[in-house]
C-alpha positions as CSV (number, residue, x, y, z in Angstrom):
1,X,67.8,56.4,-9.9
2,X,69.3,59.7,-9.8
3,X,72.5,58.1,-8.1
4,X,73.0,55.6,-10.6
5,X,73.0,58.0,-13.2
6,X,75.6,60.2,-11.5
7,X,77.5,57.1,-11.1
8,X,77.0,56.1,-14.4
9,X,78.0,59.8,-16.0
10,X,81.5,59.8,-13.6
11,X,82.4,56.1,-14.4
12,X,84.2,56.8,-17.7
13,X,86.5,59.3,-16.2
14,X,87.3,57.7,-13.2
15,X,87.9,54.5,-14.7
16,X,90.2,55.8,-17.5
17,X,93.9,54.8,-17.3
18,X,94.7,58.3,-17.3
19,X,93.1,59.0,-13.8
20,X,95.4,56.8,-12.2
21,X,98.3,58.7,-13.8
22,X,97.3,61.9,-12.9
23,X,97.1,60.8,-9.2
24,X,100.8,62.2,-8.6
25,X,99.6,65.9,-9.4
26,X,98.3,67.1,-6.3
27,X,95.9,68.7,-7.8
28,X,94.4,65.3,-8.7
29,X,94.7,63.8,-5.4
30,X,91.3,63.9,-4.6
31,X,90.5,62.9,-8.1
32,X,93.1,59.8,-7.4
33,X,91.3,58.8,-3.8
34,X,87.7,58.9,-5.4
35,X,88.5,56.3,-8.1
36,X,90.3,54.0,-5.8
37,X,87.4,54.2,-3.4
38,X,85.0,53.3,-6.4
39,X,87.3,50.4,-7.4
40,X,86.8,49.2,-4.0
41,X,83.2,49.7,-3.7
42,X,82.9,47.7,-7.4
43,X,85.0,44.8,-6.1
44,X,82.5,44.3,-2.5
45,X,79.2,44.4,-4.8
46,X,81.1,41.8,-6.9
47,X,80.8,43.9,-10.1
48,X,84.2,43.3,-10.7
49,X,84.1,39.7,-9.9
50,X,83.2,37.2,-12.8
51,X,79.5,35.9,-12.9
52,X,78.4,32.8,-13.5
53,X,76.8,32.3,-16.9
54,X,73.3,31.6,-17.1
55,X,72.3,28.0,-18.4
56,X,71.2,28.4,-22.3
57,X,70.7,24.8,-22.5
58,X,68.0,22.3,-21.2
59,X,68.0,18.7,-21.8
60,X,65.0,16.4,-20.5
61,X,64.9,12.7,-21.2
62,X,61.0,11.3,-21.2
63,X,60.2,8.2,-22.2
64,X,58.5,9.1,-25.9
65,X,60.7,11.9,-26.7
66,X,63.9,13.7,-25.9
67,X,63.3,17.8,-25.0
68,X,66.2,20.0,-25.7
69,X,65.6,23.8,-25.2
70,X,68.0,26.0,-26.4
71,X,68.4,29.9,-25.8
72,X,70.2,32.7,-27.3
73,X,71.5,30.7,-30.7
74,X,74.0,28.5,-28.4
75,X,75.5,26.2,-31.0
76,X,73.9,28.3,-33.8
77,X,70.6,26.1,-33.0
78,X,68.9,29.2,-34.0
79,X,70.3,30.0,-37.5
80,X,70.0,26.3,-38.4
81,X,66.2,25.8,-37.1
82,X,64.7,29.2,-38.4
83,X,62.7,28.3,-42.0
84,X,62.4,31.1,-44.5
85,X,58.8,31.1,-45.1
86,X,59.2,33.6,-48.4
87,X,57.6,30.8,-50.4
88,X,54.9,29.3,-48.1
89,X,51.3,29.5,-48.4
90,X,49.4,32.3,-46.4
91,X,46.1,30.7,-44.9
92,X,44.1,34.1,-45.1
93,X,40.7,31.9,-43.7
94,X,42.3,31.5,-40.6
95,X,44.7,35.1,-40.5
96,X,41.3,36.9,-40.8
97,X,40.1,34.5,-38.0
98,X,39.8,35.2,-34.1
99,X,39.2,31.6,-33.7
100,X,39.4,29.1,-36.0
101,X,41.0,25.8,-37.4
102,X,41.7,24.3,-40.7
103,X,42.4,21.0,-41.8
104,X,45.9,20.0,-43.3
105,X,47.4,17.2,-45.0
106,X,51.3,17.1,-45.1
107,X,53.1,15.3,-47.8
108,X,54.5,12.4,-45.8
109,X,52.6,10.4,-42.7
110,X,53.8,12.0,-39.6
111,X,54.8,9.7,-36.6
112,X,53.2,11.2,-33.4
113,X,53.9,9.2,-30.5
114,X,54.6,6.5,-32.9
115,X,51.2,6.8,-34.8
116,X,51.4,7.7,-38.5
117,X,49.0,10.9,-38.7
118,X,48.1,11.9,-42.0
119,X,46.1,15.0,-41.4
120,X,45.6,17.4,-38.9
121,X,44.4,21.1,-37.6
122,X,46.2,24.1,-37.4
123,X,44.4,26.6,-34.9
124,X,44.6,30.4,-34.9
125,X,45.5,30.0,-30.8
126,X,49.1,29.0,-31.7
127,X,48.7,25.3,-31.8
128,X,48.2,22.2,-33.9
129,X,45.2,19.7,-33.0
130,X,46.5,16.2,-33.9
131,X,42.3,14.9,-32.8
132,X,41.0,12.8,-35.4
133,X,37.7,15.4,-35.3
134,X,37.3,19.0,-33.7
135,X,35.7,19.2,-30.5
136,X,35.5,21.6,-27.4
137,X,38.5,20.3,-25.6
138,X,41.2,20.5,-28.4
139,X,43.2,22.3,-26.3
140,X,43.4,19.8,-23.4
141,X,45.4,17.1,-25.4
142,X,46.3,15.6,-28.4
143,X,48.1,18.5,-29.5
144,X,51.6,20.3,-31.0
145,X,51.5,23.5,-29.1
146,X,54.4,26.1,-29.4
147,X,52.6,28.7,-28.0
148,X,49.2,27.7,-27.0
149,X,47.4,31.3,-26.1
150,X,44.1,33.0,-26.8
151,X,45.7,34.8,-29.8
152,X,43.6,36.7,-32.7
153,X,45.2,36.9,-35.9
154,X,42.1,39.1,-37.0
155,X,43.1,42.3,-34.6
156,X,45.7,43.4,-37.5
157,X,46.2,43.0,-41.1
158,X,49.6,42.3,-40.6
159,X,48.7,39.2,-38.7
160,X,49.5,35.7,-40.7
161,X,49.5,32.3,-40.6
162,X,51.3,30.7,-43.1
163,X,52.5,26.7,-44.0
164,X,55.6,25.8,-46.2
165,X,54.8,22.0,-46.8
166,X,58.0,20.2,-48.6
167,X,58.3,16.5,-48.7
168,X,60.8,16.4,-46.0
169,X,59.4,18.7,-43.5
170,X,56.3,20.7,-42.7
171,X,56.6,24.4,-41.0
172,X,53.4,26.6,-40.0
173,X,54.4,30.0,-38.8
174,X,52.2,32.8,-36.9
175,X,53.5,36.1,-37.5
176,X,52.9,39.2,-36.1
177,X,50.0,37.4,-34.0
178,X,48.4,39.7,-30.8
179,X,46.6,38.3,-28.0
180,X,42.6,39.0,-27.8
181,X,41.9,42.4,-26.7
182,X,40.3,41.3,-23.7
183,X,43.3,39.2,-22.5
184,X,45.9,41.3,-23.5
185,X,48.3,42.6,-21.0
186,X,48.9,46.5,-21.2
187,X,52.2,46.3,-22.6
188,X,50.5,44.9,-25.8
189,X,53.4,43.6,-28.3
190,X,53.1,40.6,-30.9
191,X,54.5,36.8,-31.2
192,X,56.2,35.3,-34.3
193,X,57.1,31.8,-33.8
194,X,57.3,28.6,-35.7
195,X,56.6,24.6,-35.7
196,X,58.5,22.2,-38.2
197,X,57.3,18.6,-38.4
198,X,59.9,16.1,-39.8
199,X,59.0,12.4,-41.1
200,X,61.2,10.7,-38.6
201,X,58.6,12.2,-35.5
202,X,60.8,15.2,-34.8
203,X,59.4,18.7,-33.6
204,X,60.7,21.8,-33.9
205,X,59.6,25.0,-32.2
206,X,61.5,28.3,-33.0
207,X,60.6,31.6,-31.1
208,X,61.4,34.5,-33.6
209,X,59.7,37.4,-31.3
210,X,58.1,36.8,-28.0
211,X,56.9,39.2,-25.1
212,X,58.3,38.7,-22.0
213,X,54.9,38.9,-20.0
214,X,51.3,37.5,-20.5
215,X,48.0,37.9,-18.6
216,X,46.8,34.6,-17.0
217,X,43.5,35.4,-19.2
218,X,45.5,34.6,-22.2
219,X,46.2,31.2,-20.8
220,X,44.1,27.7,-21.2
221,X,43.6,26.5,-17.8
222,X,46.9,28.6,-16.3
223,X,49.0,25.6,-18.1
224,X,52.7,26.1,-19.6
225,X,52.0,27.4,-23.0
226,X,54.3,25.2,-24.8
227,X,54.6,21.3,-25.2
228,X,53.1,18.0,-26.7
229,X,50.3,15.8,-25.3
230,X,48.4,12.7,-26.6
231,X,45.5,10.6,-25.4
232,X,43.5,7.5,-26.5
233,X,40.0,7.6,-27.6
234,X,37.5,4.9,-25.6
235,X,33.7,4.2,-26.3
236,X,34.0,6.8,-29.0
237,X,33.9,10.1,-26.5
238,X,36.1,9.2,-23.6
239,X,39.6,10.8,-24.0
240,X,42.2,9.5,-21.6
241,X,45.7,11.3,-21.3
242,X,48.6,9.1,-21.2
243,X,51.2,11.6,-21.7
244,X,52.2,15.3,-21.6
245,X,55.5,16.9,-22.1
246,X,56.0,20.6,-21.1
247,X,58.1,23.4,-21.6
248,X,58.5,25.9,-18.7
249,X,57.2,29.6,-19.7
250,X,60.2,30.8,-18.2
251,X,62.5,28.9,-20.6
252,X,60.6,30.6,-23.7
253,X,62.2,33.7,-24.7
254,X,63.1,35.6,-28.3
255,X,65.4,33.3,-30.1
256,X,64.7,30.0,-28.3
257,X,64.8,27.0,-30.0
258,X,63.0,23.9,-28.7
259,X,63.4,20.2,-30.1
260,X,61.5,17.2,-29.5
261,X,63.5,14.0,-30.6
262,X,61.5,11.2,-30.9
263,X,62.1,7.7,-29.6
264,X,60.7,4.4,-30.3
265,X,57.2,3.6,-29.1
266,X,55.6,0.3,-28.7
267,X,52.9,0.8,-31.1
268,X,55.3,1.5,-33.8
269,X,56.6,-1.9,-33.8
270,X,55.4,-4.4,-36.5
271,X,56.4,-7.9,-35.4
272,X,56.6,-9.8,-32.4
273,X,60.5,-9.5,-32.6
274,X,60.6,-6.0,-32.5
275,X,58.1,-5.5,-30.4
276,X,60.0,-8.0,-27.7
277,X,63.6,-6.4,-28.4
278,X,62.1,-2.7,-27.6
279,X,60.5,-4.5,-24.3
280,X,64.3,-5.6,-23.6
281,X,66.0,-2.2,-25.0
282,X,63.4,0.4,-23.5
283,X,61.4,1.1,-20.1
284,X,58.1,0.1,-22.2
285,X,56.2,-2.9,-21.2
286,X,55.6,-3.8,-24.9
287,X,53.3,-6.8,-25.4
288,X,52.4,-8.4,-28.7
289,X,48.9,-9.5,-29.2
290,X,48.4,-12.3,-31.8
291,X,44.4,-11.3,-32.0
292,X,45.3,-7.9,-33.0
293,X,48.6,-8.2,-34.8
294,X,49.8,-5.1,-33.0
295,X,52.6,-4.2,-30.3
296,X,51.2,-2.3,-26.9
297,X,51.7,-1.0,-23.4
298,X,48.4,-0.5,-23.5
299,X,48.8,3.5,-23.6
300,X,48.2,4.3,-27.0
301,X,45.7,5.3,-29.8
302,X,44.8,1.9,-30.5
303,X,43.9,0.9,-26.8
304,X,40.4,0.4,-28.1
305,X,41.4,-2.3,-30.7
306,X,43.8,-3.9,-27.8
307,X,40.4,-3.8,-25.9
308,X,38.4,-5.1,-28.2
309,X,40.3,-8.3,-29.3
310,X,41.0,-8.9,-25.0
311,X,44.7,-8.8,-25.6
312,X,45.1,-7.4,-21.9
313,X,43.9,-10.9,-21.1
314,X,46.2,-13.0,-24.2
315,X,49.2,-11.3,-24.8
316,X,53.0,-12.6,-25.1
317,X,56.5,-11.1,-24.6
318,X,57.9,-14.3,-26.1
319,X,57.9,-14.9,-29.9
320,X,57.4,-18.5,-31.3
321,X,60.8,-17.7,-33.2
322,X,63.1,-17.3,-30.2
323,X,65.8,-20.0,-29.1
324,X,63.5,-21.1,-26.7
325,X,61.0,-22.6,-29.3
326,X,57.8,-21.5,-27.6
327,X,55.2,-19.0,-27.1
328,X,54.1,-18.3,-23.4
329,X,50.8,-16.9,-23.7
330,X,49.7,-14.7,-20.5
331,X,45.6,-15.6,-20.0
332,X,45.0,-13.3,-17.1
333,X,47.7,-14.0,-14.2
334,X,46.5,-15.4,-11.0
335,X,46.4,-12.4,-9.1
336,X,43.9,-11.2,-11.8
337,X,41.9,-14.6,-11.8
338,X,41.6,-14.1,-8.1
339,X,40.8,-10.6,-7.8
340,X,37.9,-11.2,-10.8
341,X,36.5,-14.2,-9.0
342,X,36.5,-11.7,-5.8
343,X,34.7,-8.9,-7.9
344,X,32.2,-11.8,-9.1
345,X,31.1,-13.1,-5.4
346,X,31.2,-9.4,-3.8
347,X,28.9,-8.1,-6.7
348,X,26.3,-11.5,-6.0
349,X,26.3,-10.6,-2.4
350,X,25.7,-6.9,-2.9
351,X,22.9,-8.0,-5.4
352,X,21.2,-10.2,-2.8
353,X,21.8,-7.9,0.0
354,X,20.1,-5.3,-2.2
355,X,17.0,-7.3,-3.1
356,X,16.0,-8.2,0.4
357,X,15.9,-4.5,1.5
358,X,14.0,-3.8,-1.3
359,X,11.5,-6.5,-0.3
360,X,11.7,-5.3,3.2
361,X,10.8,-1.7,2.3
362,X,7.9,-2.5,0.1
363,X,6.7,-5.0,3.0
364,X,7.0,-2.2,5.5
365,X,5.5,0.4,3.3
366,X,2.4,-2.0,2.4
367,X,2.3,-2.6,5.8
368,X,2.1,1.2,6.6
369,X,-0.4,2.0,4.0
370,X,-2.7,-0.7,5.1
371,X,-2.9,0.5,9.0
372,X,-3.2,4.2,7.9
373,X,-6.3,3.0,5.2
374,X,-7.6,1.0,8.0
375,X,-8.1,3.8,10.7
376,X,-8.6,6.2,8.1
377,X,-11.1,5.0,5.9
378,X,-12.4,8.4,4.4
379,X,-9.2,8.9,2.6
380,X,-8.5,7.1,-0.3
381,X,-6.2,4.9,1.0
382,X,-8.6,3.9,3.3
383,X,-11.3,3.3,0.6
384,X,-8.9,1.2,-0.9
385,X,-8.2,-0.9,2.0
386,X,-11.8,-1.3,2.6
387,X,-12.1,-2.4,-1.0
388,X,-9.7,-5.3,-0.7
389,X,-10.8,-6.2,2.9
390,X,-14.5,-6.7,1.1
391,X,-13.0,-8.4,-1.5
392,X,-11.2,-10.8,1.1
393,X,-14.6,-11.5,2.7
394,X,-16.3,-12.1,-0.2
395,X,-14.2,-14.8,-1.7
396,X,-12.2,-16.1,1.1
397,X,-13.3,-15.7,4.2
398,X,-15.9,-17.5,6.3
399,X,-19.4,-16.1,5.8
400,X,-22.7,-16.6,7.8
401,X,-24.8,-15.8,4.7
402,X,-23.4,-17.4,1.7
403,X,-26.0,-15.6,-0.2
404,X,-25.5,-12.3,0.6
405,X,-23.0,-9.7,-0.5
406,X,-21.2,-7.1,1.9
407,X,-20.3,-3.5,-0.4
408,X,-20.8,-1.0,2.6
409,X,-19.3,-0.9,6.2
410,X,-18.6,-3.8,8.5
411,X,-21.1,-3.9,11.2
412,X,-20.0,-3.8,14.9
413,X,-20.3,-6.7,16.9
414,X,-23.2,-5.4,19.3
415,X,-25.1,-4.7,15.6
416,X,-24.2,-8.1,14.6
417,X,-25.9,-9.5,17.6
418,X,-28.9,-7.3,17.0
419,X,-29.0,-8.0,13.4
420,X,-31.0,-11.0,11.3
421,X,-27.6,-11.8,9.8
422,X,-28.1,-10.1,6.6
423,X,-25.7,-7.3,5.3
424,X,-26.4,-3.6,4.7
425,X,-26.1,-3.8,1.3
426,X,-27.6,-6.8,-0.6
427,X,-27.4,-7.6,-4.2
428,X,-30.4,-8.8,-5.5
429,X,-29.2,-10.3,-8.4
430,X,-27.7,-13.3,-8.1
431,X,-24.0,-13.6,-9.6
432,X,-24.6,-15.2,-13.5
433,X,-21.4,-16.5,-13.4
434,X,-18.0,-17.0,-11.5
435,X,-15.4,-14.9,-13.4
436,X,-14.8,-12.2,-11.2
437,X,-17.6,-10.1,-12.7
438,X,-19.8,-8.6,-10.2
439,X,-22.9,-6.8,-10.8
440,X,-24.5,-5.1,-7.9
441,X,-27.6,-2.7,-6.9
442,X,-27.5,-0.4,-4.5
C-alpha cells in the first residue's frame, strides 16, 4: 500500500509534459530516466493499454417474458424508468412492521403470466405476492421480487414502503430499508428500490441504492434475490411451480434497471383461432378445450379447470372455421390408451397377488397360534384353542356317548380304556333347545 501511495504522489510530476522538456538539462537526467522507466512499466502492466468496457446490458429471452438488465444508466434507462414518489401513499402499517403483508388493488387488471390479477399483497421483505391467499410459502413462488431479502422496515423511522397507483401504472417503493438485525452484514447499509407494473403486463425493477454485500442469513433458501415466478394450485393445497425467471445477484447494483416484457401466452387467448395461431407462432403447445372454453398448454393457473373438464383427453389444435372445414379432437392417443390399459392390468395383477399374500399370511398365523395353544394349554391362546376343540367335538366330532358334554381336559387313550365312556365333567341338565345356548354345572 505504501508503494502504491508513493507512486501516486510522484505520478503527477513524472507524467507532466515539462518532465520530458527538462530532460535536456543534465541536472534532470535522473528525473528523465525515471519517467521513461515509469512509462515502460505502465505499458507492460497494461495501464496504458486500452481496457475492454464492462458489459452493461444483458438480454435474456424466455418463454413468457423477455428480460433486459441495464446498468449505469446506459441509454438513459435509469432516468426513464425511475418514478418520483413524492405524491405516493406511505403504507404506515407496513413501514412499522418487521414481517407483514398488505393487500392492494391496482386501478387496472394486471396480466401476470397471462392471467388477469385484480389484487395482490405487498410484503415487507421486498416482493409482491400474487398468491390468492397468504400462506407460509409465499416467498417460494407466485411472486414479483425486486429484492426478496429479509428486510425490516421497523428498524428505522426513515424506512418507508409507499405506493403510487395510477390508471397507467402502479409503483411500489421500499425506501431506506435495512436487513433484519440478526441477518445484517457488519458493514450495514440500507436499500432503496422500486417495482412498477403496467397494464400490458410489463414489469420494471429500478434499484436506487443497493448495498454490495449481503449475508446468507438474509437470503431465502440461498436463491437469487430478484425475479418472478408462478405456479398453479391443485386440489386446494398443492402448488406446482411451472416457471421462474431469476436475475443473477451480481447483476444487481445501484442504478440498475431490469425490465420484464410480457409475451403472449396460451391462457390469454380467448378463442380457438387465436389459440391455434399462437401455437404456430410461438414455442407454446397451445390446445383449445371446448368443454372449458379456454386455451392452455397445461401449465397455467387454470390447470384445475382443465383437469376437471377432462381437457387432457379431449382438446384440439384445429378449429371448425379453418379452411379444412373440420375439427380434429384428440381423445387420448393410442400410446396413452395402451399406457392406461397396461396400467389397469398391472393394477389388477398387483391387487390379486396382494390378496393372496394376505390370505397366506393369515393362514400361517392361524396355524402358528393353533399349534402354540395346543402345546401351551395354560396360556390364553391355549385356553381359546381348547374351547374351539371342545366345541368341534361337541357339534361336529363323532361321540360315543351323545348324552354327555365334555367341558374339561380330554382323557388320554390309556385313561379312555379304563373309563366307562363317561366324560370328566357331565352336564346333568339336558339342553332345553338347540340354539347354541349351553348351560352347564361344574
